[in-house]
C-alpha positions in Angstrom: 82.0 -12.2 -57.4 79.8 -12.0 -54.3 78.7 -15.4 -53.0 77.9 -14.9 -49.3 77.7 -12.3 -46.5 81.2 -10.9 -45.8 80.6 -11.0 -42.0 82.7 -13.9 -40.9 80.2 -14.7 -38.1 77.4 -15.2 -40.7 78.0 -16.6 -44.2 74.4 -16.4 -45.5 74.4 -17.2 -49.2 73.9 -14.3 -51.6 70.5 -14.7 -53.5 68.8 -11.3 -53.8 70.5 -7.9 -54.4 68.0 -6.0 -52.4 68.3 -8.3 -49.3 71.3 -6.4 -47.8 74.0 -3.8 -48.4 76.3 -4.0 -51.3 79.7 -2.2 -51.0 82.3 -1.3 -53.6 86.0 -1.1 -52.7 87.5 1.1 -55.4 91.3 1.2 -55.6 93.6 3.1 -57.9 94.8 1.0 -60.8 92.9 -2.1 -59.7 89.5 -3.7 -60.4 86.7 -2.7 -58.1 85.9 -5.4 -55.5 82.4 -5.9 -54.2 81.3 -7.1 -50.7 77.8 -7.9 -49.4 76.2 -7.8 -46.0 73.0 -9.7 -45.6 69.9 -7.9 -44.3 70.3 -9.4 -40.8 74.0 -8.3 -40.5 73.7 -4.9 -42.1 71.4 -3.7 -39.3 74.1 -4.6 -36.8 77.5 -4.0 -38.6 79.1 -1.9 -41.3 82.2 -2.4 -43.4 85.2 0.0 -43.2 88.7 0.2 -44.4 91.3 -0.5 -41.7 94.6 1.2 -41.4 96.2 -1.1 -43.9 93.5 -0.6 -46.5 91.8 -4.0 -45.9 88.0 -4.4 -45.4 86.9 -5.0 -41.8 83.5 -5.5 -40.1 82.6 -3.2 -37.2 79.6 -2.9 -35.0 77.4 0.1 -36.0 77.9 1.5 -32.4 81.7 1.7 -33.0 81.3 3.7 -36.2 82.1 7.4 -35.8 80.2 8.5 -38.9 81.7 9.2 -42.3 85.0 7.5 -43.1 88.0 9.7 -44.0 89.6 9.2 -47.4 92.1 6.3 -47.4 95.2 6.2 -49.7 94.5 2.5 -50.5 91.1 3.2 -52.0 87.5 4.2 -51.3 84.8 2.1 -49.8 81.2 3.1 -50.6 77.7 1.6 -50.3 76.4 0.8 -53.8 72.9 -0.4 -52.8 71.0 -0.3 -49.6 67.3 -1.5 -49.6 64.7 0.9 -48.3 63.3 -0.5 -45.1 65.7 -3.5 -45.3 62.9 -5.7 -46.6 63.5 -8.0 -49.6 61.2 -7.5 -52.6 59.7 -11.0 -52.5 58.2 -10.2 -49.0 56.8 -6.9 -50.2 54.0 -8.4 -52.3 50.8 -8.5 -50.3 49.7 -12.0 -49.1 47.6 -13.8 -51.7 48.7 -11.7 -54.6 51.2 -12.5 -57.4 53.5 -10.4 -59.5 52.8 -10.3 -63.2 55.3 -12.2 -65.3 57.7 -9.8 -67.0 57.0 -9.1 -70.6 53.8 -11.0 -70.7 51.4 -8.4 -69.3 48.1 -9.2 -67.6 45.9 -11.9 -69.1 
């Protein structure tokens, strides 16, 4: 279960799915493991599989594009917000979202 940003230098608590990048580490014969980078960190770093098949955090400038297949599994981005802006901030100032299932009154 994801509880905070996977970047060891950060540790922001996970609250909104669309406030960062969610990664899935899929391994043969094992459960998929999920990792989350907060919106602040995902603009600076990415996750990758190291030589031993462990997740590591690297600066975006150090990434050389697409990662080659790894025998210990596959790491992929599951969700990445458009514009890196959490939903709660995308509602115009002074407006409210309609309650779900209740419609407009």
